[in-house]
VOGU-3710 file (C-alpha; in Angstrom, 3 decimals, decimal comma):
1> xxxxxxxxxx> -204,546/115,432/36,800  -206,117/118,554/35,280  -203,862/120,828/33,292  -204,350/124,227/31,738  -205,854/123,927/28,287  -207,452/126,503/26,019  -211,213/126,588/26,050  -212,532/126,240/22,537  -213,657/129,573/21,044  -217,317/128,559/20,923
11> xxxxxxxxxx> -217,552/127,128/24,420  -218,627/128,952/27,556  -217,316/127,875/30,952  -219,717/127,426/33,852  -217,655/129,710/36,063  -214,933/132,329/35,757  -212,431/132,530/38,611  -211,139/136,088/39,104  -207,912/136,533/41,084  -206,376/139,987/41,685
21> xxxxxxxxxx> -202,655/139,881/42,432  -199,829/142,254/43,300  -196,390/140,806/44,103  -197,925/137,487/45,120  -195,166/135,109/44,030  -195,199/133,409/47,447  -198,808/132,190/47,527  -200,084/132,541/43,951  -198,444/129,312/42,694  -199,921/127,371/45,628
31> xxxxxxxxxx> -203,339/128,929/45,000  -203,286/128,143/41,281  -201,950/124,602/41,700  -204,718/123,749/44,136  -207,314/125,411/41,916  -206,286/123,547/38,767  -205,944/120,268/40,691  -209,577/120,518/41,831  -212,385/118,121/41,070  -214,280/120,323/38,583
41> xxxxxxxxxx> -213,233/119,452/34,997  -210,857/122,065/33,584  -213,042/122,834/30,575  -215,864/123,966/32,884  -214,041/126,984/34,294  -211,667/129,709/33,205  -209,087/131,588/35,285  -208,487/135,325/34,949  -205,581/136,760/36,933  -205,447/140,550/37,186
51> xxxxxxxxxx> -201,886/141,656/37,822  -201,759/145,137/39,313  -198,243/146,052/38,165  -196,261/143,419/40,061  -192,478/143,726/40,123  -191,814/140,093/41,081  -192,567/136,827/39,243  -196,337/137,094/39,654  -197,113/137,606/35,912  -194,876/134,696/34,913
61> xxxxxxxxxx> -196,467/132,375/37,474  -199,971/133,453/36,503  -199,308/132,830/32,798  -198,472/129,186/33,512  -201,939/128,460/34,867  -204,423/131,157/33,857  -206,502/131,381/30,708  -205,725/135,070/30,638  -203,504/137,466/32,552  -204,728/141,058/32,554
71> xxxxxxxxxx> -202,205/143,768/33,342  -203,708/146,694/35,218  -201,706/149,572/36,671  -203,002/152,119/39,131  -206,495/150,803/39,817  -207,760/149,893/43,274  -208,994/146,367/43,953  -212,614/147,218/43,083  -211,616/148,640/39,734  -209,429/145,737/38,700
81> xxxxxxxxxx> -211,987/143,107/39,725  -214,636/144,969/37,724  -212,345/145,121/34,715  -211,821/141,350/34,827  -215,576/140,765/35,171  -216,191/142,551/31,847  -213,995/139,933/30,156  -215,450/136,903/31,945  -217,350/134,292/29,945  -218,640/132,171/32,799
91> xxxxxxxxxx> -222,262/132,273/33,915  -220,987/132,559/37,495  -218,134/134,724/38,801  -215,989/133,206/41,561  -213,766/135,749/43,296  -210,648/134,340/44,924  -207,645/136,129/46,440  -204,094/135,179/45,513  -203,231/134,272/49,115  -206,290/132,020/49,472
101> xxxxxxxxxx> -205,941/128,269/48,969  -209,168/126,611/47,752  -210,281/123,118/48,710  -210,340/120,492/45,957  -214,133/120,767/45,654  -214,254/124,564/46,048  -215,724/125,310/42,629  -218,213/122,461/42,760  -219,400/123,518/46,231  -219,761/127,142/45,137
111> xxxxxxxxxx> -221,726/126,229/42,018  -223,970/123,857/43,983  -224,733/126,602/46,516  -225,458/129,381/44,042  -227,663/127,165/41,873  -230,017/126,352/44,760  -231,661/129,755/44,322  -230,803/133,278/43,130  -228,297/134,486/45,731  -224,769/135,589/46,562
121> xxxxxxxxxx> -222,792/132,944/48,390  -219,405/132,153/49,894  -217,954/131,624/53,352  -215,541/132,964/55,957  -211,991/131,745/55,526  -210,559/128,691/57,224  -207,361/129,201/59,212  -204,076/127,681/58,049  -202,434/124,929/60,032  -200,669/126,196/63,171
131> xxxxxxxxxx> -202,114/129,731/63,048  -200,495/132,579/64,972  -202,327/133,697/68,100  -203,477/136,923/66,444  -205,340/135,165/63,634  -206,532/132,332/65,898  -208,096/134,750/68,407  -209,388/137,276/65,879  -210,515/135,711/62,630  -214,093/134,412/62,326
141> xxxxxxxxxx> -213,860/130,793/61,220  -216,302/128,759/59,158  -217,874/125,998/61,228  -216,873/122,372/60,814  -220,430/121,059/60,339  -222,005/121,708/56,921  -224,265/124,745/57,130  -225,834/127,338/54,854  -227,257/130,383/56,591  -228,178/133,931/55,706
151> xxxxxxxxxx> -225,669/136,674/56,409  -224,965/140,255/55,364  -221,369/139,815/54,249  -219,201/137,402/52,255  -215,468/138,180/51,881  -214,338/138,914/48,339  -211,651/136,234/48,572  -214,363/133,562/48,574  -217,433/134,967/46,853  -219,726/133,527/44,153
161> xxxxxxxxxx> -222,225/135,649/42,215  -223,982/135,303/38,870  -222,237/137,398/36,240  -225,490/139,023/35,082  -226,394/140,036/38,639  -222,894/141,412/39,221  -223,207/143,672/36,182  -226,752/144,699/37,136  -225,391/145,814/40,497  -222,636/147,780/38,786
171> xxxxxxxxxx> -219,894/145,602/40,251  -217,758/146,617/43,206  -217,894/150,305/44,102  -214,743/151,792/42,484  -214,704/154,709/44,941  -214,001/152,323/47,827  -210,416/151,437/48,607  -211,543/148,955/51,289  -214,790/147,325/52,394  -215,900/146,924/48,793
181> xxxxxxxxxx> -217,093/143,346/49,372  -219,296/144,305/52,309  -220,822/147,166/50,325  -221,509/144,888/47,322  -223,239/142,341/49,574  -225,347/145,117/51,095  -226,607/146,195/47,683  -227,163/142,610/46,544  -229,122/141,736/49,701  -231,870/144,163/48,726
191> xxxxxxxxxx> -232,864/141,754/45,940  -231,509/138,322/46,844  -230,280/136,548/49,990  -226,577/136,412/50,856  -225,409/133,087/52,284  -222,527/131,735/54,293  -222,074/128,185/53,041  -219,143/126,625/54,847  -218,862/123,827/52,307  -217,199/126,468/50,108
201> xxxxxxxxxx> -213,810/126,077/51,762  -210,839/128,412/51,377  -207,794/128,744/53,630  -206,512/132,309/53,971  -202,729/132,364/54,261  -202,494/136,154/54,290  -203,853/136,835/57,767  -201,748/139,115/59,989  -199,454/137,038/62,193  -198,265/139,812/64,536
211> xxxxxxxxxx> -199,785/142,859/66,223  -197,746/145,119/63,942  -199,165/143,422/60,837  -202,653/143,499/62,360  -202,441/147,234/63,034  -201,123/147,965/59,538  -203,954/145,966/57,979  -206,625/147,864/59,893  -205,105/151,212/58,953  -205,236/150,010/55,337
221> xxxxxxxxxx> -208,792/148,652/55,573  -210,003/151,752/57,386  -209,136/154,008/54,461  -212,619/153,532/53,010  -214,575/154,363/56,162  -215,937/157,722/54,984  -216,912/156,326/51,593  -218,591/153,365/53,320  -220,629/155,717/55,513  -221,897/157,524/52,449
231> xxxxxxxxxx> -223,356/154,262/51,149  -224,470/152,861/54,524  -224,679/155,461/57,291  -225,988/152,822/59,734  -222,802/150,738/59,550  -222,086/149,587/63,122  -218,330/149,222/62,693  -218,047/152,801/61,441  -220,186/154,070/64,332  -217,982/152,255/66,844
241> xxxxxxxxxx> -214,883/153,636/65,136  -216,166/157,204/65,495  -217,050/156,590/69,150  -213,634/155,060/69,849  -211,772/157,847/68,019  -213,690/160,561/69,871  -213,061/158,819/73,202  -209,352/158,480/72,436  -209,144/162,206/71,686  -210,859/162,858/75,017
251> xxxxxxxxxx> -208,260/160,684/76,722  -205,429/162,669/75,131  -207,074/165,957/76,084  -207,636/164,554/79,569  -203,956/163,715/79,972  -203,071/167,308/79,103  -205,728/168,608/81,516  -204,414/166,311/84,235  -200,834/167,520/83,740  -201,596/171,241/83,681
261> xxxxxxxxxx> -204,815/171,671/85,631  -204,999/168,485/87,732  -208,461/167,800/86,334  -209,176/164,098/85,689  -212,676/164,397/84,243  -211,825/164,443/80,539  -209,514/161,453/81,023  -212,236/159,584/82,900  -214,828/160,410/80,238  -212,530/159,292/77,427
271> xxxxxxxxxx> -211,605/156,066/79,213  -215,254/155,266/79,852  -215,974/155,868/76,163  -213,233/153,462/75,067  -214,335/150,819/77,573  -217,968/151,292/76,565  -217,145/150,734/72,890  -215,172/147,570/73,650  -217,934/146,298/75,953  -220,555/146,739/73,239
281> xxxxxxxxxx> -218,399/144,799/70,769  -217,786/141,975/73,249  -221,500/141,769/74,033  -222,301/141,581/70,319  -219,693/138,849/69,772  -220,322/136,939/73,000  -221,152/133,680/71,190  -217,714/133,672/69,598  -215,873/134,021/72,884  -214,245/130,865/74,242
291> xxxxxxxxxx> -213,641/131,612/77,907  -212,007/134,338/80,028  -208,581/134,111/78,395  -209,949/134,468/74,872  -212,236/137,299/76,006  -209,265/139,302/77,328  -207,184/138,696/74,187  -210,143/139,493/71,933  -210,818/142,737/73,810  -207,166/143,724/73,393
301> xxxxxxxxxx> -207,267/142,934/69,668  -210,408/145,040/69,344  -208,558/147,919/71,005  -205,775/147,598/68,396  -208,400/147,202/65,658  -210,230/150,425/66,515  -206,963/152,241/67,091  -205,884/151,351/63,548  -209,276/152,319/62,169  -209,103/155,632/64,052
311> xxxxxxxxxx> -205,712/156,390/62,511  -207,244/155,709/59,098  -210,227/157,926/59,957  -208,005/160,869/60,943  -206,001/160,342/57,769  -209,231/160,429/55,750  -210,362/163,637/57,450  -207,119/165,527/56,922  -205,725/164,062/53,698  -206,849/163,977/50,083
321> xxxxxxxxxx> -207,004/160,538/48,470  -207,041/159,958/44,754  -208,487/156,853/43,134  -206,674/156,318/39,853  -208,322/154,414/37,042  -206,882/151,731/34,849  -204,028/152,985/32,715  -203,359/149,868/30,713  -205,005/146,560/30,076  -203,328/143,807/28,193
331> xxxxxxxxxx> -204,157/140,154/27,615  -201,286/137,732/27,970  -201,186/134,604/25,813  -201,703/131,564/27,945  -198,903/129,054/28,246  -199,230/125,403/29,019  -198,760/124,597/32,654  -197,076/121,533/34,074  -199,281/118,941/35,679  -200,595/120,451/38,856
341> xxx> -200,589/118,727/42,205  -201,580/119,770/45,700  -198,787/121,398/47,726
//
């Protein structure tokens, strides 16, 4: 079985795997065991783990498997990924999240896809076994039949890009606290195609399992909505968020008008706006819908989604956010890891 071993000083790996992590002691060991147990020979790739000031055993776990552990404190996810990319030696950068579990042939599939032509490639996540209803009804899933098709977005937890192209693009936008992967793909797509290749298989264990977790995630992801609009004012999700937020405010104003002046028109207008937004989304996603029951659940999840995004939007409009840079960077000597095996 492959084990962690130092790459010789003069050698260059084919690919550098970059994994940001913060308090990921639950899934990071599973991620790294599967990665190092993969079919690509260990001397053909290096692993860089960027620890963002974890207070659990994340640095210790990472040091057992990674070629280098980089300690970063205070940077957002764009900043710390960019910092790791400056230290990468691989011709290709493979971005993987700490709560993502790669298939045995993940690296080989990613390299095969990106070497077909100049491109950015990756795939939507696969669901874990026995997924919760929230992730089962919400998350887009890579198809079971092998396919490689053009898209406009690859998630950063399963993304392959040539190192030179990544640096030419300027990396992930450090001003974005969320949506940085979508924005990177948008810039890259002006020069090269972006592909979904579902042979590049990753299971995402960090999906929200409950409505509470789902709402919290969308409030978190929505923090970057204003910054995203500055880079892509035609973004459909942002437009729908503004429409939903405005309609929700109309509903609230309509409730007040109904209580004090017995006038229902603002409430009706706001409700029609909310329903119109959800209808547009359902029409756009109609091919993903799997019958009446799934349609109802998906519409409800979209309501929660836009509600969370609206909360984030209001927070953006009335709060000041600071994006702190890296305050310390430190390489950690790599330790030998025990023989890795799939979980």
